[in-house]
C-alpha positions as a Markdown table, in Angstrom:
| # | Residue | x | y | z |
|---|---|---|---|---|
| 1 | Met | 77.0 | 77.8 | 176.8 |
| 2 | Asp | 74.5 | 77.9 | 179.5 |
| 3 | Asp | 76.7 | 80.1 | 181.8 |
| 4 | Ser | 76.4 | 83.2 | 179.5 |
| 5 | Pro | 72.9 | 84.4 | 181.0 |
| 6 | Thr | 74.4 | 84.1 | 184.5 |
| 7 | Thr | 77.6 | 85.9 | 183.6 |
| 8 | Ala | 75.5 | 88.7 | 182.0 |
| 9 | Glu | 73.3 | 88.9 | 185.1 |
| 10 | Thr | 76.4 | 89.0 | 187.3 |
| 11 | Glu | 78.1 | 91.8 | 185.3 |
| 12 | Leu | 74.7 | 93.6 | 185.4 |
| 13 | Ser | 74.3 | 93.5 | 188.9 |
| 14 | Leu | 78.0 | 94.5 | 189.4 |
| 15 | Leu | 77.3 | 97.6 | 187.1 |
| 16 | Arg | 74.2 | 98.4 | 189.1 |
| 17 | Ala | 76.1 | 98.2 | 192.4 |
| 18 | Arg | 78.8 | 100.5 | 191.0 |
| 19 | Ala | 76.2 | 103.0 | 189.5 |
| 20 | Glu | 74.6 | 103.1 | 193.2 |
| 21 | Val | 78.1 | 103.9 | 194.7 |
| 22 | Leu | 78.7 | 106.5 | 192.1 |
| 23 | Glu | 75.3 | 108.1 | 192.7 |
| 24 | Ala | 75.9 | 108.2 | 196.4 |
| 25 | Ala | 79.4 | 109.7 | 195.9 |
| 26 | Leu | 77.8 | 112.3 | 193.5 |
| 27 | Gln | 75.2 | 113.1 | 196.0 |
| 28 | Asp | 77.8 | 113.6 | 198.8 |
| 29 | Thr | 80.0 | 115.9 | 196.6 |
| 30 | Arg | 76.8 | 118.0 | 195.7 |
| 31 | His | 76.0 | 118.4 | 199.4 |
| 32 | Gln | 79.6 | 119.3 | 200.4 |
| 33 | Ala | 79.7 | 121.9 | 197.5 |
| 34 | Thr | 76.5 | 123.4 | 198.7 |
| 35 | Arg | 77.7 | 123.5 | 202.3 |
| 36 | Arg | 80.9 | 125.1 | 201.2 |
| 37 | Leu | 79.2 | 127.8 | 199.0 |
| 38 | Ile | 76.8 | 128.7 | 201.9 |
| 39 | Gln | 79.7 | 128.8 | 204.3 |
| 40 | Ala | 81.6 | 131.1 | 202.0 |
| 41 | Glu | 78.6 | 133.4 | 201.6 |
| 42 | Leu | 78.1 | 133.6 | 205.3 |
| 43 | Lys | 81.8 | 134.6 | 205.8 |
| 44 | Ala | 81.6 | 137.3 | 203.2 |
| 45 | Glu | 78.3 | 138.7 | 204.8 |
| 46 | Ala | 79.8 | 138.4 | 208.4 |
| 47 | Trp | 83.0 | 140.2 | 207.1 |
| 48 | Lys | 80.9 | 142.8 | 205.5 |
| 49 | Asn | 78.9 | 143.4 | 208.9 |
| 50 | Gly | 82.1 | 143.8 | 210.9 |
| 51 | Met | 82.3 | 140.3 | 212.5 |
| 52 | Val | 85.4 | 140.4 | 214.7 |
| 53 | Asp | 86.1 | 136.6 | 215.0 |
| 54 | Leu | 84.6 | 134.5 | 212.0 |
| 55 | Asp | 84.7 | 131.4 | 214.3 |
| 56 | Gly | 81.3 | 132.9 | 215.5 |
| 57 | Leu | 79.9 | 131.5 | 212.4 |
| 58 | Lys | 79.6 | 128.2 | 214.0 |
| 59 | Leu | 76.8 | 129.6 | 216.1 |
| 60 | Ile | 74.6 | 130.2 | 213.0 |
| 61 | Glu | 71.8 | 127.7 | 212.0 |
| 62 | Thr | 72.1 | 127.6 | 208.3 |
| 63 | Gly | 68.5 | 126.2 | 207.8 |
| 64 | Asp | 67.3 | 129.6 | 206.5 |
| 65 | Val | 70.1 | 129.9 | 204.0 |
| 66 | Ser | 69.5 | 128.2 | 200.6 |
| 67 | Ile | 70.7 | 128.2 | 197.0 |
| 68 | Asp | 68.2 | 129.3 | 194.4 |
| 69 | Asp | 67.8 | 128.0 | 190.9 |
| 70 | Asn | 70.3 | 130.5 | 189.6 |
| 71 | Gly | 73.0 | 129.2 | 191.9 |
| 72 | Asp | 72.8 | 132.3 | 194.2 |
| 73 | Val | 72.8 | 132.1 | 197.9 |
| 74 | Thr | 69.7 | 133.6 | 199.4 |
| 75 | Gly | 69.1 | 134.3 | 203.1 |
| 76 | Ala | 72.7 | 134.8 | 204.2 |
| 77 | Ala | 72.3 | 138.6 | 204.9 |
| 78 | Ser | 69.4 | 138.2 | 207.1 |
| 79 | Val | 70.9 | 135.3 | 209.2 |
| 80 | Val | 74.0 | 137.6 | 209.9 |
| 81 | Thr | 71.6 | 140.4 | 210.9 |
| 82 | Arg | 69.9 | 138.3 | 213.3 |
| 83 | Leu | 73.3 | 137.1 | 214.7 |
| 84 | Arg | 74.3 | 140.5 | 215.1 |
| 85 | Arg | 71.2 | 141.4 | 217.0 |
| 86 | Ala | 71.4 | 138.4 | 219.2 |
| 87 | Lys | 75.1 | 138.2 | 219.8 |
| 88 | Pro | 76.5 | 141.9 | 219.4 |
| 89 | Trp | 80.0 | 141.1 | 221.0 |
| 90 | Leu | 80.9 | 139.0 | 218.0 |
| 91 | Phe | 80.9 | 142.2 | 216.0 |
| 92 | Gly | 82.9 | 145.4 | 216.0 |
| 93 | Thr | 81.6 | 148.5 | 217.3 |
| 94 | Thr | 80.1 | 150.7 | 214.9 |
| 95 | Ser | 81.6 | 154.3 | 214.6 |
| 96 | Ser | 79.6 | 157.4 | 214.4 |
| 97 | Ser | 82.5 | 159.1 | 212.3 |
| 98 | Ser | 82.4 | 158.9 | 208.6 |
| 99 | His | 84.4 | 156.2 | 206.7 |
| 100 | Ala | 87.4 | 157.8 | 205.0 |
| 101 | Gly | 87.2 | 157.2 | 201.3 |
| 102 | Val | 89.8 | 156.8 | 198.7 |
| 103 | Pro | 91.5 | 160.2 | 198.0 |
| 104 | Ala | 91.0 | 161.7 | 194.7 |
| 105 | Cys | 93.5 | 161.1 | 192.0 |
| 106 | Val | 95.1 | 164.5 | 191.6 |
| 107 | Pro | 98.6 | 164.8 | 190.7 |
| 108 | Thr | 100.8 | 166.8 | 193.2 |
| 109 | Arg | 101.6 | 170.2 | 191.8 |
| 110 | Gln | 105.0 | 171.6 | 192.5 |
| 111 | Lys | 105.4 | 174.9 | 194.2 |
| 112 | Leu | 106.5 | 177.6 | 191.9 |
| 113 | Ala | 109.5 | 179.8 | 192.5 |
| 114 | Thr | 107.3 | 182.9 | 192.8 |
| 115 | Glu | 105.2 | 181.2 | 195.5 |
| 116 | Met | 108.3 | 180.4 | 197.7 |
| 117 | Asn | 109.9 | 182.5 | 200.5 |
| 118 | Leu | 113.7 | 183.0 | 200.1 |
| 119 | Asp | 114.6 | 180.0 | 202.3 |
| 120 | Glu | 112.4 | 177.7 | 200.5 |
| 121 | Trp | 113.7 | 178.9 | 197.2 |
| 122 | Arg | 117.4 | 178.3 | 198.3 |
| 123 | Ser | 116.6 | 174.8 | 199.5 |
| 124 | Ala | 114.8 | 173.9 | 196.4 |
| 125 | Arg | 117.6 | 175.4 | 194.2 |
| 126 | Ala | 120.2 | 173.5 | 196.1 |
| 127 | Glu | 118.3 | 170.2 | 195.7 |
| 128 | Leu | 118.0 | 170.7 | 192.0 |
| 129 | Leu | 121.8 | 171.3 | 191.7 |
| 130 | Arg | 122.6 | 168.3 | 193.7 |
| 131 | Arg | 120.5 | 166.2 | 191.2 |
| 132 | Arg | 122.6 | 167.3 | 188.3 |
């Protein structure tokens, strides 16, 4: 059969073409994943810096943001800081008052009868009797 080399060459060329299509699809997927990772990191940084409307991220030039060998995004904080300086109206106003923290986990202590005045004692006693 003289056709076998031609058939093998045809199959080889089809496999090469398919490999090229798959390589292009893989490259496109990697590019999209990188873009989404950078966008997520920029959103997190913008939120931490008090950005009012995250649509302002569309104004950011992402050329200075990159992903290092470990997969960490670098440069996002500096880009958001520059945006904050250039367009402060996109961010909430900073407050000079201190930020209220989480209250300490201390169980509430019931007031003892010896610490109550007569009216408080009577209402507490009535509440206890109602629960029975």
